[in-house]
C-alpha positions in Angstrom: -5.5 0.1 17.0 -8.1 2.8 16.2 -11.8 2.3 16.8 -13.6 1.3 13.6 -15.4 4.6 13.4 -12.0 6.3 13.1 -10.8 4.1 10.3 -10.3 5.9 7.0 -11.2 4.0 3.8 -8.5 4.1 1.1 -8.9 6.5 -1.8 -9.2 4.8 -5.1 -5.8 4.1 -6.6 -3.7 4.4 -3.4 -3.7 0.7 -2.4 -1.3 -0.3 -5.2 1.1 2.4 -4.1 0.9 1.4 -0.4 1.6 -2.2 -1.3 4.6 -1.2 -3.3 5.8 0.9 -0.4 5.4 -2.0 2.0 7.3 -4.3 -0.2 10.1 -1.8 -0.6 11.1 -2.9 2.9 11.5 -6.5 1.8 9.5 -9.5 0.6 6.3 -10.3 2.4 3.2 -12.4 2.1 -0.3 -10.8 1.9 -0.9 -10.9 5.6 2.5 -9.4 6.2 1.7 -6.5 3.9 -1.7 -6.0 5.6 0.0 -6.1 9.1 2.7 -3.6 8.0 0.0 -1.2 6.6 -2.1 -1.5 9.8 1.0 -0.9 11.9 2.4 2.0 10.0 -1.0 3.7 9.8 -1.7 3.0 13.5 -4.8 1.2 12.4 -6.3 4.2 10.7 -6.2 2.9 7.1 -9.1 0.5 6.4 -7.7 -2.2 4.1 -10.0 -5.1 3.2 -8.4 -8.4 2.6 -10.0 -9.0 -0.8 -8.9 -5.5 -2.0 -5.4 -6.2 -0.8 -5.0 -9.5 -2.6 -6.6 -8.0 -5.8 -4.0 -5.2 -5.6 -1.1 -7.7 -5.2 -2.4 -9.8 -8.1 -2.8 -6.7 -10.2 0.8 -5.6 -9.4 2.0 -9.1 -10.2 0.2 -8.9 -13.6 1.9 -5.6 -14.3 5.3 -7.2 -13.4 5.8 -4.6 -10.6 6.1 -7.5 -8.1 7.1 -11.1 -8.4 5.6 -13.8 -6.3 7.0 -17.1 -5.2 5.7 -19.7 -2.7 7.4 -20.0 0.6 6.8 -21.0 4.2 5.7 -18.6 6.9 6.9 -18.2 10.4 4.0 -20.4 11.4 5.1 -23.2 9.0 2.3 -22.5 6.5 2.6 -22.2 2.8 2.2 -18.6 1.5 2.8 -16.6 -1.6 5.6 -14.1 -1.0 5.8 -10.9 -3.0 8.9 -8.9 -3.9 9.4 -5.7 -5.8 10.9 -6.0 -9.3 13.3 -3.4 -10.7 10.3 -2.0 -12.6 8.3 -2.0 -9.4 11.0 0.1 -7.6 11.0 2.6 -10.5 7.2 2.8 -10.6 7.2 3.3 -6.8 9.7 6.2 -7.1 7.7 7.8 -9.9 4.3 7.4 -8.3 5.5 8.5 -4.9 6.7 11.8 -6.4 3.4 12.3 -8.1 1.5 11.4 -4.9 3.6 14.0 -3.0 2.9 16.7 -5.5 -0.8 15.8 -5.5 -1.1 15.9 -1.7 0.8 19.2 -1.4 -1.5 20.8 -4.0 -4.7 19.5 -2.4 -3.5 20.5 1.1 -2.7 24.0 -0.2 -6.1 24.4 -1.8 -7.9 23.1 1.3 -6.0 25.6 3.5 -7.4 28.5 1.6 -9.8 30.7 3.5 -12.6 32.7 2.0 -12.3 36.5 2.3 -14.5 38.2 4.9 
């Protein structure tokens, strides 16, 4: 895990995309999504719990994920989220847009002034 001063706050609008990506690997409860994001980013992404649950509820409201209650590995009741067909299509589209955006920004940032 990275030290807190090395954590990077999420750019606005990326958390929804990251939640969809996490859920593309299978259904998960909120803590599972948070753990996956922390693990995959090696602790660099700073995801606040409240922001994560707001994103999951927002995605549910947009019908990109579906939620149902289940029991965790620790025998606790939790809401499990799963991608819908619309969510998979949205993830595919948004991932393509994100890739184009990051390539463009990276290219612009690599420019060096003359002289």
